[in-house]
Structure formats: C-alpha cells, structure tokens
N, C-alpha and C positions, 0 to 999 in steps of 0.2 A: 816523693815520687818524681821521676824524671820528666821534665816538661818536653813537649815536642811540638813542632810546627805541623800545620795541616798542609800536606804537599801532594797528596795523590788525587789530583784533579787536573782538568784542562783549563788553562787560562783562556780568556776571550780570544786572543790572537791564535792560540793553538787550536781551539775548537773550530774557529772559522777556517783555518788552513787545512785541517783534517777533512772537514766536510767539503770544502772547495776542491781538494785533491780528488776525493772519491767521486764527487759530482761531475768532474771533468771527463769521466769515462762513461761512455754510452752503453756498454754491454750490460746484459741483464743481471749478471752477478754483482757488478759494481752498483747498479741501481738498487738491487736487493740490499746490499750492505749499507748503502747510503740511507735507505729507509729505516732499517733496524737500528742503526746508530742514532738516528733522530728520535725514534720511539724511546730508546733507553735514556737519551739526554732529557727528553721532555717528561718522562714518567718516573725515572729513578728505580725502575723495577730491577730486582736482582736478576742476573743472567740465568740462573738455574730456573727461576720461575718463568722468566720470559721465554726460555726455550721450550716450555711446555704449553704455551698459549696456542689456542686453536683459531680456526677461521671464525667460528661463532663468537669467540671472545673479542676478536677485532671488530666484527660487525656490530656487536652490542656496544663496544666502546665508542664507535662512530655514531651510532644511533642515539645512545643515552648520555653521551658525554661523560661516561664513568666506566672505569675498568675495575672489575671485581676479580680479585685473586683468591682462588679457593685455597683452603688450608692445606690441602694435599700437595700443593706445589710450592708452598711457602716455607721459609725458614721458621722453625718453631711450630709449624703446623697451624699458624694463626691466619685466619681470613683477613683480608685487607681490601678496602675499596678506595679508589682515588679519583679525583677530578681529571678529566682528559681535556687538555687545552686544544685550541684550534690547530696549533702546529702539530700536536700529537695525533689528532684525528687525520690530518693530511698525510702524515707519515704512515699511519695504519692503512689508509686508503691506497697509498703507493705500494705497500707490502702486498695487499690483496691483488692489486693490478699486476705486479711483477710475478706473483705466484701463478696467476692465470697465464701470463706470457710463457712461463716455464713449462706449461702443459699439465699442471696439476689438476686433479679433479676437484670440483667445487663442493667437497664434502665438509659440512659444518664442523665435524669433529676432527678434521684433518689438521696437521700441524700448520701453523701460520707461516713459519720460515722454513723453506725447503732447501736441501742441498742440491747440487747439480744432478745427483742420482735419484731425486724425488723422495728422499728420506727426510725425517725430522733432523734439522741441523743440530749437532751436538754442541755442548758447552765448549769443548776443546776447539771445535771448528770456529765458533765465534771468537775465541781468544786468538787463534792463529790468524784469522782474517784481520782482526784489529791490529795485531802486531805488524802485519804486512802493510796495512794502510798507514799506520803511524810512521813506519820507516819511509814509505813513499812520500809522506808529507814533511819529512825532515824533523820530526819530533825526536828530541835527543834521548828520551827515556822510553822504555817499553811500556805501552799503554794497555791497560786491562779494561774489559767491559765494565767492571765495577767502578772505574773512574767516572763513568757517566753519572752514576748515583751520587758520588761525591761532588761532581760538578754541579748537579742540580741543587744539592744542599748548599753549596757555596753561593750560588746565584740567589737562592731563597734568603739566606742570611743577609746578603748585600742589598737585596731589593725590598725586603719586608718592611712595612710600616707598622707592624704589630708591636705592641709593648712586650711581646714574648716571642721573638723570632725563633728561638730554639723549640718552642712549643709548636710552631708552624712546621718546622723541619720534622719533628717527631710525628706529627699527624700525617704529613705528606709521605714520609718514607715508611710509616707503619712500625716505628720502633716501639717495642714493648716497654722499654725503660728510657727515661730522660737521659740517663748516663750514656746511652748509645749515641745520642745526638750531641753530647758535650764536645766531642772532638772538633766539631765545626765552629766552635767558639775560639779555638786555639788560633794563634797567629798563622796566617798563610805564608807561603814562600815569597810572594810578592811583597807583603808587608815587612817581612824580615829583611829582605834585600834592600828595600827602600830605607828602612831605619838604619841599617848598617852603613849605607851610603851617607846618610845625614850625619852619622856619628864619626865618620872617618876623617 
C-alpha cells in the first residue's frame, strides 16, 4: 500500500492567520463566516451536516454543552453526539447573534447559518467563502471546510493524554470504523519537512 502523509489540515499559524484575517472585518457577513469557521474547527462537524443545523440545535448545544446530530443529516445516517467546548458555545452564540442582526426570524426550526438572501446557506457557498478567505489570508493552497475536521483531529492527536488517542478521535468525530481514524496517525507535512531538513 502506498504510504501518504497527512496534509489536509491547517497548521497553527495558518489557522490563526485565517481567523485573524476574517476577524479583522466588521461587516455582518464576515462576522458570520468567522463564527461558523470557529464552530467547524471546534466540533469537526462535516459541512453537509453543519449546513442543516437549526436555531434549536445551536440553542441546545449552548444550553446542554452537547450537540446531537440526527441520522438524517449525517453521513451513513448514523446519529452522533459530541461535547461542545466553551469556545464552540461562544461561536454558536455569535452565530445566533449574527443571524438576528441579519433580520432573520427567531424560528427554532430555521436554518442556523443564513445567506445574505435569508436562505439556508448551501455547502457550495460555505466552500466558496472559505476559498475566498483563505486567499485573503495568503494561505497557499485552496482550503476546504472539511479541513477544519482534519485540523481538530490533528489537535486531538497532538494534545491527547489518552493511551488510545485514535480512539479519542474516533469517538469525537463519530467514525464508524477505527480505520477511518487511522489517517491521523500518518506523518503530517510539518513532520515530513522537519525530518527532511534533519536528513539533508
């Protein structure tokens, strides 16, 4: 089997630069984008599922410190629940605040993230907005929303004190199979570059 490095994630400096760039803009769409990027980074939710979240889902996540993803919006139709960190709760709160500023009705079943036309924001729109902001931040490769999921997994691997960090990743991301989590044990691009420099 061909080995491969783990490279579809944001490094610490890239993540900080991206969020700092978006956060420097005060308009409502930039603040909306800043908030949903932080939710994705903190939760690792797939963008398809995230795009289907409602106001009630966010309110429950803030209140209960837990986000429940219904099987109907999940890959493989598997329900999945996850802990919601303090940073994620703050980002959810910011999304609700921005939604109100955009003039959306406070319908609990309404979409959490709104387009400028007050419609549910599509997956393609999330992808386009992130590509735009990645370019603005000077990130040299096109960034996808899925990279936030990989970024969370990498941070978990690096920070875990568990004897089974891959098990932590599997539980956090809701992988049905441990094999799906195995890619995060592969050498990352920073490690490969470091070792190449040492060997040169």
